[in-house]
N, C-alpha and C positions, 0 to 999 in steps of 0.2 A: 849300790845305785838307787837313789829315792825314786819312788813312783811319782808320776806327774800329778798335779793337783787338778782339781775338778775345772778350774778356770783354763787349764791348759788342755784338757780333754774335750772341752766344748767345741773348739775349732776342728778337732779331729772328728767328732761326731758329725759336725756339719759337712765335712769333706766326704765323710762315708755315706751320706744320704744320697749322692749322685748314683753310685753303684747299686744302692738298694732300689732306687726308682727303675734303673736299668733292669734288675732282675724282675721286677713287676712286669714291664713292658715285654720282655723276652719270654716270660711265662705265657702271656697272652698270645705271643707268635707260636709258641710250643702247641698250645691248645688248639689253635687254628690249623696248624700242620698236621697234627695227630688226627683231627677230624677229617682233613683231606685224605690222609692215608687210609683211614677207615673207609671212606667213600670209594676210593680205588679198589680197595680189596673187596668190598661188596659188589662192586661193578664187575670184577673179575670172575667171582663166583656166579653171578647171574648169567654172564656170557658163555662161560665154559660149561654150565649145566646143560643147555639145550643145543650145544654145539653139533653133536652127532645127527640129530633129527632135523637139521636144516638142509636147505638146498645147497648146491656147491657155490652158488654166488653169494648166498647169505653167509656161509661158512667162511669164504674168503674175506668178506668184509669184516666178520667178527674176529677173525685171526689177526687182520691188521690192527683192529682195535685193541686186541689183547696185547700186541707188541708194544703199541703205544702206552697202555696201561702199565706194563712191565716197566717201561722206561720212566714213567711217571713215578711209580713206586720207589724206584731207585733214587730219583731226584728228591723225592720228599724225605726218604731215609736220610740222604746227605744232608738235606736243609735241617732236619731234626737233630742229627749229630752236632752239626756246627752250631745250632742254636743252643743246644744243651751245653757245648764247650763254652760258649760265650756266657751262659749263666754261671757256670762253674767258676770262670775266670773272674766274673764280677763278685762272686762270693769270696774267692781267694783274695781279691783286692781289698775288699772290706777287712778281713782279717789282717792282711799285710799292713794296712794303713794303721790299724790299732797296735799292731806288734811293733812297727817302727816307731810309733809315738811313745810306747811303753818303754821301749829300750833306748829311746832317744838316739835312734840312728838316722842318718841322713843319706838315704839312697834312692834319690829320685828315679834314677835309671831303672830300678827294679819295678817301681810303680808304673813308670811309663811303659816298660816293656810288656807288663801284664795287661795293661790297659789296651795297648796296640793289638795284642793277641785277641783280647775280648772283641774289640771293634772288627778286627780281621775276620773272626769267625762269624759274627753277626753279618758283615758284608757278604761273605761266602754263602751264607745261609740264604740271605735275601736274593741274591743271584740264582741260586738252585730253585728258589721259590717261583721266581719270575719265569725260569724255563719251564717248570711245571705247569703254570698257567699257559704257556704258549702250546705245551703238549696237549693240554686239555682242549683248546680250540682245534688242534689237528684231528683229535678223536671226534669232535663234534663234527666237523667237516665231513669225516668218513660216514658218521650216522646220517646226516642230512643228505649225503649224496645217495644213500639207499632209499630215500623216500621218493615215491613216484609222483606224488601230487606237487604242484609248484607251490613254493613258500612265498607268503605274502610279506 
């Protein structure tokens, strides 16, 4: 089986550029999500350090916040996992595009299936990310509720 010529590979390279751009964008999402996870972990450490020395009312509020932070950490972990799966699928898609071109195989269902898994993972990650943001607001509401002065 003869290898494809350069002129036959150029459209393949052009086709592979889309998933490469996707990997770049997904990488930025991963960076954002890992930063959020780090903030959650830092906040848990701060809240749990002084938990024993607080009044019962403050302890109750802090425990409620810790429960929300635990839920947030799980959501962010899910989002990071799904985002990483999406990036892996995009990378496999690039390799698959080249392999199918080199072997001169015509299996669009394989490319379509991998792309659908890639996008499905990304959608799931973004849904988990949105849920995390809503949990953040719930924790903020608990924190603001503990302030005795009126908020402007």
